[in-house]
C-alpha positions in Angstrom: -21.5 5.9 0.0 -21.5 2.3 1.2 -20.7 1.1 -2.2 -17.6 3.4 -2.2 -16.5 2.2 1.1 -16.7 -1.4 0.2 -14.8 -0.7 -3.0 -12.0 1.2 -1.3 -11.7 -1.8 1.3 -11.5 -4.5 -1.5 -9.6 -2.8 -4.4 -6.1 -3.4 -2.7 -6.8 -7.1 -2.4 -8.0 -7.2 -5.9 -4.6 -5.8 -7.1 -2.8 -8.7 -5.2 -5.3 -11.2 -6.8 -4.6 -9.8 -10.3 -0.8 -10.0 -9.8 -1.2 -13.6 -8.5 -3.3 -14.4 -11.6 -0.2 -13.8 -13.8 0.8 -17.4 -13.0 -2.1 -18.5 -15.5 -0.6 -16.6 -18.5 2.9 -15.9 -18.0 5.9 -18.5 -18.0 8.5 -15.9 -16.8 8.5 -13.0 -14.3 6.8 -9.8 -15.0 8.7 -7.7 -17.6 11.0 -5.2 -16.0 9.5 -2.4 -17.9 6.1 -3.1 -17.0 7.0 -3.5 -13.3 8.9 -0.1 -13.2 5.9 1.6 -14.8 3.6 0.2 -12.2 5.8 0.9 -9.2 6.5 4.5 -10.2 2.9 5.2 -10.8 1.8 3.6 -7.7 4.5 5.7 -5.8 3.2 8.9 -7.3 -0.5 8.2 -6.4 0.6 6.9 -2.7 2.7 10.1 -2.2 0.1 12.5 -3.3 -2.7 10.7 -1.5 -0.6 10.7 1.7 -0.3 14.4 1.4 -3.8 15.5 0.4 -5.9 12.9 1.8 -4.0 12.2 5.2 -1.4 14.9 6.2 -3.4 18.1 5.2 -6.6 16.9 6.5 -4.8 15.9 9.8 -3.3 19.5 9.9 -6.6 21.1 9.2 -8.3 19.5 12.2 -6.2 21.3 14.6 -5.9 25.1 15.5 -2.9 27.5 15.3 0.6 26.5 15.5 -0.1 23.5 17.7 -2.1 21.9 14.7 1.3 20.5 13.4 2.0 18.5 16.6 -0.4 15.5 16.0 0.6 15.2 12.3 4.4 15.3 13.1 4.0 12.7 15.9 1.7 10.5 13.8 4.0 10.7 10.8 7.0 9.8 12.6 5.0 6.8 14.4 4.1 5.6 11.1 7.7 5.4 9.9 8.8 3.8 13.1 6.1 1.2 12.9 6.9 0.1 9.5 10.7 0.1 10.3 10.1 -2.1 13.2 8.1 -4.5 11.0 11.0 -4.7 8.6 13.4 -5.3 11.4 11.6 -8.2 13.0 10.2 -9.8 9.8 11.4 -10.9 6.3 11.9 -7.8 4.3 10.4 -7.8 0.9 11.9 -6.1 -2.2 9.9 -5.8 -5.3 12.6 -7.7 -7.3 11.6 -10.8 -5.1 14.5 -10.7 -2.6 13.6 -11.1 1.0 15.7 -10.3 3.8 15.3 -10.6 7.6 16.1 -12.8 10.7 17.4 -16.2 10.0 14.6 -19.0 9.9 13.8 -22.3 8.5 11.2 -20.8 6.2 11.7 -21.3 2.5 12.4 -18.3 0.2 8.7 -18.5 -1.1 7.4 -18.8 2.4 9.4 -15.8 3.6 8.0 -13.9 0.5 4.5 -14.7 1.2 5.0 -13.8 5.0 6.7 -10.4 4.1 3.8 -9.5 1.8 1.1 -10.5 4.1 2.6 -8.6 7.0 3.3 -5.4 4.9 -0.2 -5.5 3.5 -1.9 -5.2 7.0 -0.8 -1.5 7.8 -1.6 -0.7 4.1 -5.2 -1.9 4.7 -5.3 0.0 7.9 -4.2 3.1 6.0 -7.2 2.8 3.8 -9.4 2.2 6.6 -8.2 5.5 8.2 -8.8 7.4 5.1 -12.3 6.0 5.0 -13.1 6.7 8.5 -11.9 10.3 8.1 -14.4 10.5 5.1 -17.2 9.0 7.3 -16.6 11.0 10.6 -14.8 14.0 9.8 -16.6 15.1 6.5 -13.4 14.4 4.4 -13.7 13.4 0.7 -14.1 9.7 0.0 -12.4 10.3 -3.2 -9.1 10.5 -1.5 -9.6 7.1 0.1 -10.5 5.7 -3.2 -7.3 7.0 -4.8 -5.1 5.9 -1.9 -6.8 2.3 -2.4 -6.0 2.3 -6.2 -2.3 3.3 -5.7 -2.0 0.6 -3.1 -3.7 -1.9 -5.4 -1.2 -1.1 -8.3 1.6 -1.5 -6.0 0.2 -4.8 -5.1 0.1 -6.4 -8.6 3.9 -7.1 -8.7 3.8 -8.4 -5.2 1.1 -11.0 -6.1 3.2 -12.0 -9.0 6.3 -12.2 -6.7 4.5 -14.9 -4.6 2.6 -16.9 -7.3 5.3 -17.2 -10.0 7.9 -18.8 -7.7 5.3 -21.2 -6.2 4.5 -22.3 -9.7 8.2 -22.8 -10.5 8.5 -25.0 -7.5 6.1 -27.4 -8.9 2.8 -26.3 -7.4 -0.3 -26.3 -9.5 -1.4 -22.9 -11.1 -4.6 -22.8 -8.9 -2.6 -23.3 -5.7 0.1 -20.8 -6.6 -2.7 -18.3 -7.4 -4.7 -19.1 -4.2 -1.6 -18.5 -1.9 -0.6 -15.3 -3.7 -4.2 -13.8 -3.6 -4.7 -14.8 0.1 -1.6 -12.7 1.0 -3.7 -9.8 0.3 -6.8 -10.6 2.2 -5.3 -8.9 5.4 -5.8 -5.5 3.6 -9.6 -5.4 3.8 -9.5 -7.0 7.3 -7.3 -4.2 8.5 -9.4 -1.5 6.9 -12.5 -3.0 8.4 -10.9 -3.2 11.9 -10.2 0.6 11.7 -13.7 1.3 10.7 -15.2 -0.8 13.6 -13.1 1.5 15.9 -13.8 4.7 14.0 -16.1 6.3 16.4 -13.7 5.6 19.4 -10.7 6.9 17.6 -12.4 10.1 16.5 -10.5 12.2 19.2 -7.2 10.8 17.9 -7.9 11.0 14.1 -5.1 13.5 13.2 -2.6 11.0 14.8 -4.4 8.2 12.7 -4.3 10.0 9.5 -0.8 11.0 9.7 0.3 7.7 11.0 -1.2 6.1 7.9 0.6 8.6 5.8 4.0 7.8 7.5 3.3 4.1 6.8 2.6 4.8 3.2 5.6 7.1 2.6 7.8 4.5 4.2 6.6 2.0 1.7 7.3 4.2 -1.1 10.7 5.4 0.0 12.1 2.1 1.2 10.4 -0.3 -1.2 9.2 1.3 -4.4 11.5 4.1 -5.3 14.7 2.0 -5.0 13.2 -0.6 -7.2 12.2 1.4 -10.1 15.1 3.9 -10.0 17.8 1.1 -10.3 19.0 -0.5 -13.6 17.5 0.1 -17.0 14.3 2.0 -17.7 14.6 4.1 -14.5 13.4 7.0 -16.3 10.2 5.1 -17.1 9.5 4.7 -13.4 10.0 8.4 -12.8 7.6 9.2 -15.6 5.1 6.8 -14.0 5.5 8.6 -10.7 4.9 11.9 -12.2 1.8 10.6 -13.9 0.5 9.0 -10.7 1.1 12.2 -8.6 -0.8 14.4 -11.2 -3.5 12.1 -11.4 -4.1 12.0 -7.6 -3.8 15.8 -7.5 -6.3 16.2 -10.2 -8.8 13.8 -8.6 -8.5 15.6 -5.3 -9.3 19.0 -6.9 -12.1 17.9 -9.2 -13.7 15.4 -6.8 -13.1 17.7 -3.8 
């Protein structure tokens, strides 16, 4: 179990590091087709994991009609939290554009800041899923699948940071290091949730659905618009279907 916990915590960070490593063997941005496949697949995995590994378990922890109250509150709170983050910080798009309050930060610095801030609640979501597996007898496979979906989504984000840094004249190793470090907050966020797992057991339904809301916000606001625009949008849709089905199968087979 401990190995599974460590793996679930670290995999999202490794996804960011993998994307950042593109700077060593690519002279240009990630091919659009590859990016759309990855974004679509990650979207499917994250949506399915949010439903089966977070929302449904949150509902099952309650009784009667009132069982839907904690998941409803938590889900809306998760959406609101990410919406607030996007409002007060640079807003990252998968195509490398960042929007947000005006500042003196460079474009690349804004990208790095946006990715880092958005990665923290994603790490917390994994931590919540793991905490559910450890304290409420949920399936650790759900946490692993959610972690994998986030990791796949992080690959383009790592490349989005490291590639512009290299283009600005930084060494490959420096560009890679900064890109990879933007993902270190994910295992940190997950570990913090685990440290508080026993004290948050009573509000676990709210925490699970909060994590689901945060994940679904990322999918709806960031990932789906990026893979559905321009050429090869159908490839992203196919990737979504494959990711969703994979998570569904894992939940049933490993459940």
